[in-house]
C-alpha positions, 0 to 999 in steps of 0.5 A: 103188317104188324111184324113188318113195321118192327122189322123195317124199324129194327132194320132202320136202326141196324143200318144206322149203326153200320152206315159207312161215310161216303168216301170223298170224291179221288175218282174223276173218270167220266161216267160210262155205267149207270145204276138206277135205284127207283121207288115206284111206290110214290113215283109213277113215271119211271118211264119218263125218267130213263127217257129224260136220262137217255135224252141227256146224254146217258146209253140205254144200253149202260143203264142197269135199273132196279125197281122197288115196290111195297106190294107185287103183283104176281100176275102182273109183268114189269119191264124192269127187275122189281123187288119188295122188302120180302128179299131182306131178312131181319139180319139186313142180308139180302137173299135175291141174286139180281139185287145182290149183283145190282149191289156189287156192280161197279157203276160209274154212278148210282142214281137213288131215285127215292125221297123217303128212307126204307130200310131196303133202298137205304141198304142198296145204296149204303152197300153199293160199290158205286164210284158216285153216288147221287140221290135227294137232299131228303134222305140222310147226307152220309149215303151220297156224294151229291144230294139235289133238292126237289119233289119226286115227282119233278124228275125233269128238275132232277135230271136237269140239276143232275147234268148241270153238276155232272158238267161242273165235276167233269164227269161228263163230256159237254 
């Protein structure tokens, strides 16, 4: 526990020095593929969030979902791929093939659904090859193209605002 605290602190310091500014929007293509990164440590309604995204127009087949938890129960089975910070080493390298594949996937949209900066989540968002990144305004502004100000538990407002701005930016078909 004590070492994990120092590991997380060290990784945040390392990440802040490596952060890349989000590139400006040159791509105005319509969103076809969506990556969803959820911190289930403090948000327990992930299925409702996914249903809300699907009901607003995203295809379930085009969504790739990663779920972070502080602790993973080995006896429990999870519907979506779930990971914790144990896949991250002291040099900010990820040792999990599924998470690495998620980062390398060229999504049209990455939704970072977490409102507390955790080193592993920030690293995944920062290194993602997604063309357009969306997240909460409580997270560093350099990570996302669009930030939404709302509470973590208020997923319906988040999705409503997301689709409102995606329509304005011509990222989805009206």
